[in-house]
C-alpha distance (Angstrom), angle and dihedral (degrees) to the residues before:
residue distance angle dihedral
M1 . . .
S2 3.83 . .
A3 3.80 91.9 .
V4 3.80 87.8 52.1
L5 3.82 89.3 56.9
V6 3.80 90.6 51.7
A7 3.81 90.0 48.5
L8 3.81 90.7 49.8
A9 3.80 89.8 51.2
A10 3.81 90.4 51.4
L11 3.82 89.2 47.6
C12 3.81 89.4 52.7
W13 3.80 91.7 50.7
G14 3.79 90.2 49.9
L15 3.80 90.7 51.5
A16 3.81 89.5 47.3
G17 3.79 89.2 59.9
G18 3.80 89.7 53.9
I19 3.80 93.9 46.1
G20 3.79 89.1 48.2
G21 3.80 88.9 51.6
I22 3.82 90.3 55.3
L23 3.81 91.7 50.2
L24 3.80 92.0 47.8
D25 3.81 90.1 50.0
D26 3.82 87.2 53.0
G27 3.79 89.2 57.5
W28 3.79 102.3 -97.5
D29 3.79 116.9 151.1
P30 3.84 112.5 -112.3
F31 3.81 91.3 -129.3
V32 3.81 92.8 50.7
A33 3.81 91.4 49.6
S34 3.81 90.0 48.1
F35 3.82 91.7 47.6
Y36 3.79 93.9 54.2
R37 3.80 91.6 42.4
G38 3.80 88.5 58.1
L39 3.81 94.6 39.9
V40 3.81 92.6 56.7
G41 3.80 88.3 45.4
L42 3.81 88.7 53.4
A43 3.81 90.4 54.6
F44 3.82 89.9 51.8
V45 3.79 96.3 50.6
L46 3.82 91.9 43.0
V47 3.80 88.2 59.8
W48 3.82 89.4 46.7
L49 3.82 90.1 51.0
A50 3.81 91.5 48.2
L51 3.81 90.7 51.8
R52 3.83 93.8 44.5
P53 3.82 106.0 30.4
K54 3.82 97.9 149.6
G55 3.79 117.4 107.9
S56 3.80 92.9 9.5
G57 3.81 93.3 145.5
L58 3.80 91.2 -149.9
S59 3.80 89.5 145.3
S60 3.82 91.4 61.5
P61 3.83 116.2 99.5
R62 3.81 89.8 -156.9
L63 3.80 91.1 56.0
W64 3.80 89.6 52.8
F65 3.79 94.3 46.5
W66 3.80 96.5 50.2
S67 3.82 92.4 39.2
V68 3.81 88.9 55.8
V69 3.83 88.4 51.5
A70 3.81 88.1 51.5
G71 3.80 89.4 48.9
V72 3.80 92.4 53.6
G73 3.80 88.2 49.9
V74 3.80 96.3 49.9
A75 3.82 91.2 44.9
G76 3.79 90.5 54.5
N77 3.79 91.8 43.1
F78 3.81 94.5 53.9
A79 3.81 94.9 41.9
F80 3.81 99.1 44.2
Y81 3.81 90.9 44.1
F82 3.79 91.9 57.4
V83 3.82 92.2 42.1
S84 3.81 87.1 54.1
I85 3.81 91.7 49.9
A86 3.81 90.7 48.9
N87 3.82 90.0 52.9
G88 3.80 98.6 39.6
S89 3.77 130.8 -4.4
V90 3.79 140.9 -57.7
A91 3.80 92.6 -111.1
V92 3.80 94.9 51.7
A93 3.82 94.1 42.9
A94 3.82 93.5 49.7
T95 3.80 93.6 47.7
L96 3.81 93.9 46.5
M97 3.80 89.4 51.1
Y98 3.81 90.1 50.7
S99 3.82 89.7 57.7
A100 3.82 90.8 68.1
P101 3.84 95.9 105.9
V102 3.79 89.7 65.1
F103 3.79 91.8 59.3
V104 3.79 89.8 47.0
F105 3.80 87.6 56.4
V106 3.82 91.0 49.3
A107 3.81 90.8 51.4
S108 3.81 90.6 46.6
F109 3.80 90.5 53.1
A110 3.81 91.6 48.9
L111 3.81 92.8 49.1
G112 3.78 93.5 44.3
L113 3.79 92.9 -117.7
E114 3.79 93.5 125.3
R115 3.78 135.5 30.5
P116 3.81 112.2 -115.5
T117 3.79 117.8 -131.3
G118 3.77 133.3 -169.0
L119 3.80 91.4 -113.7
K120 3.80 92.4 54.0
F121 3.79 91.7 48.9
V122 3.81 89.1 52.0
A123 3.81 89.7 49.8
I124 3.80 91.7 49.9
A125 3.80 90.8 48.9
A126 3.82 90.2 49.5
V127 3.81 91.3 52.8
M128 3.81 90.7 49.0
V129 3.79 89.5 53.2
G130 3.79 89.2 47.3
I131 3.81 91.3 52.0
A132 3.80 90.7 49.8
L133 3.81 91.1 51.6
L134 3.81 94.9 42.9
T135 3.80 95.9 48.5
Q136 3.83 93.8 39.0
I137 3.80 86.0 -132.1
H138 3.81 90.4 -175.8
D139 3.81 89.0 62.3
V140 3.81 105.0 31.4
G141 3.79 107.8 167.0
G142 3.75 94.5 17.8
S143 3.80 90.0 65.6
G144 3.80 91.7 52.3
I145 3.82 91.6 -106.6
T146 3.81 119.0 109.7
L147 3.78 131.0 -156.7
I148 3.81 87.1 -112.6
G149 3.80 89.2 55.9
V150 3.81 92.5 49.7
G151 3.80 94.3 44.8
A152 3.81 93.5 46.1
G153 3.80 91.6 49.2
L154 3.79 91.4 53.6
L155 3.81 91.9 44.8
A156 3.82 89.0 51.9
G157 3.79 87.3 58.6
V158 3.80 93.1 47.5
C159 3.82 90.1 50.3
Y160 3.79 90.3 49.3
A161 3.80 88.2 54.6
L162 3.83 88.0 51.5
F163 3.81 89.7 52.8
I164 3.81 90.6 51.1
F165 3.80 90.1 48.7
G166 3.82 93.1 50.3
F167 3.80 93.5 44.6
K168 3.80 92.0 49.3
Y169 3.80 93.8 54.2
A170 3.81 93.8 41.5
A171 3.82 94.0 50.4
P172 3.85 97.4 78.4
H173 3.81 89.9 56.3
G174 3.80 102.4 51.8
S175 3.78 150.2 -16.9
P176 3.82 125.5 -53.7
Q177 3.79 91.2 -119.5
A178 3.82 91.2 55.4
I179 3.81 91.8 48.2
L180 3.80 92.6 48.7
T181 3.81 91.9 46.4
I182 3.80 91.1 56.5
A183 3.81 92.3 41.1
F184 3.81 94.4 52.2
A185 3.82 91.3 44.3
V186 3.82 88.6 54.3
L187 3.81 89.4 47.9
A188 3.81 91.4 53.9
A189 3.80 91.6 47.4
I190 3.82 91.1 51.9
L191 3.80 101.5 41.7
V192 3.80 97.0 44.6
W193 3.83 88.4 75.5
P194 3.85 105.3 55.1
G195 3.83 94.2 39.3
E196 3.80 120.2 101.2
S197 3.80 104.6 -94.7
D198 3.82 94.6 -144.7
Q199 3.80 91.1 55.7
L200 3.80 92.9 44.2
F201 3.81 90.6 59.2
A202 3.81 95.0 36.8
A203 3.81 96.7 53.5
P204 3.85 98.5 82.4
G205 3.80 91.3 57.2
S206 3.79 97.1 35.7
P207 3.82 124.4 118.9
D208 3.83 84.6 -126.3
L209 3.81 92.6 60.5
A210 3.82 92.5 108.2
L211 3.82 90.5 54.8
I212 3.81 91.4 46.3
L213 3.79 91.0 51.7
A214 3.81 90.8 45.6
L215 3.81 89.2 52.2
G216 3.80 90.8 53.6
V217 3.80 95.5 44.4
V218 3.79 95.8 44.9
G219 3.79 98.7 32.7
A220 3.80 102.5 40.8
G221 3.80 116.5 1.8
L222 3.79 108.8 45.1
S223 3.81 95.8 23.9
F224 3.81 96.8 55.5
V225 3.80 92.3 46.2
L226 3.82 91.0 50.2
Y227 3.80 91.8 46.7
V228 3.81 96.6 48.9
V229 3.82 93.4 45.1
G230 3.81 93.1 44.5
L231 3.78 94.3 46.1
K232 3.80 92.7 59.5
H233 3.80 91.3 73.7
T234 3.81 101.9 24.9
A235 3.80 123.8 95.6
P236 3.82 111.7 -119.1
A237 3.81 91.4 -122.0
A238 3.79 91.7 55.2
A239 3.81 91.7 44.9
S240 3.81 90.3 52.0
I241 3.79 91.6 53.4
V242 3.81 96.9 47.0
A243 3.82 89.6 46.6
M244 3.82 86.3 74.1
V245 3.80 85.1 77.5
E246 3.83 88.4 79.9
P247 3.83 101.8 62.0
V248 3.80 91.6 36.2
T249 3.82 91.8 51.8
A250 3.81 92.1 45.5
S251 3.81 91.0 49.6
V252 3.80 94.0 49.0
F253 3.82 89.8 47.8
G254 3.78 91.3 50.7
V255 3.80 93.4 50.5
A256 3.81 97.4 40.5
I257 3.81 101.5 38.2
L258 3.79 107.6 19.4
D259 3.81 95.0 40.4
E260 3.80 92.8 -123.5
S261 3.78 120.2 155.3
L262 3.78 137.0 -155.0
A263 3.80 126.1 -154.9
G264 3.78 121.3 -132.0
L265 3.81 93.5 -101.1
Q266 3.80 90.3 49.6
L267 3.79 90.7 53.5
L268 3.79 88.6 49.7
G269 3.80 90.4 51.0
M270 3.80 91.8 48.1
G271 3.79 91.7 51.2
L272 3.80 91.5 47.3
I273 3.81 91.6 52.5
L274 3.81 96.2 45.3
V275 3.79 95.9 46.9
T276 3.81 95.1 42.8
V277 3.81 96.4 45.4
T278 3.80 91.6 46.8
A279 3.80 92.1 49.6
L280 3.81 91.7 45.9
T281 3.80 92.7 49.3
V282 3.80 93.9 45.7
S283 3.81 90.8 52.5
S284 3.81 92.5 50.6
S285 3.79 126.1 85.4
P286 3.81 120.6 -84.1
E287 3.79 90.5 -112.8
E288 3.77 91.6 58.9
S289 3.76 99.1 45.3
E290 3.77 110.6 44.0
L291 3.79 146.1 26.5
G292 3.78 89.9 -78.3
């Protein structure tokens, strides 16, 4: 049952990418969409914290510090993900973000935190090839994918890794709902500045309000609660596998609803990334792969 909750969370995140794509096509600024996604998520976790206030750890300075780090990470993840979608496609952005663990491994090798092995180098090389095929790097622009879209997609993954890092180190000092409350509050404080001010004030009365609320509920509120609850009793290896639901769902949404398309080589690159990253994450230690 716990693995089902993790899968549902990944499904929600995949749908959030599609909903975000619709809003961006309607002219919404990526930062405004990301801001409201996090703001609705903040409302959700505030209710969760009010219902389960015991053991919050809100008096711990370490909880606050690492929760702020997590907030910076989730702010960057949401914003760069939507910037990537706006400059490419939902499928490409979601898959690039999913490749984040590979760059965490590269950083770990460089900092001496992990011992490199031949198998891991092969996996990293395979993901690089997959990225080249997926983004059609030989024809950037002509394929409808820009360098901004590629770079933002990869940065979304790096920021997601930062969120995981912050959440992991905050977890021993308080409850998940307290950590997420601080993290989403930090997100709102960061993303309110780069967003278009006219859209920020217009959103509550916009015809797209239902979509904006759906984005926040599916992409931040419900999904994070499902993920945290499900992860408590799910093995990291299993969680890593079911997490593939997110990029697959986002890709299907993009093709079916947003009329996006992927060439044969792009599909090959996507498959190479998803399979390799999943295998690499499953083979790593629990501390490296999940929220902890």
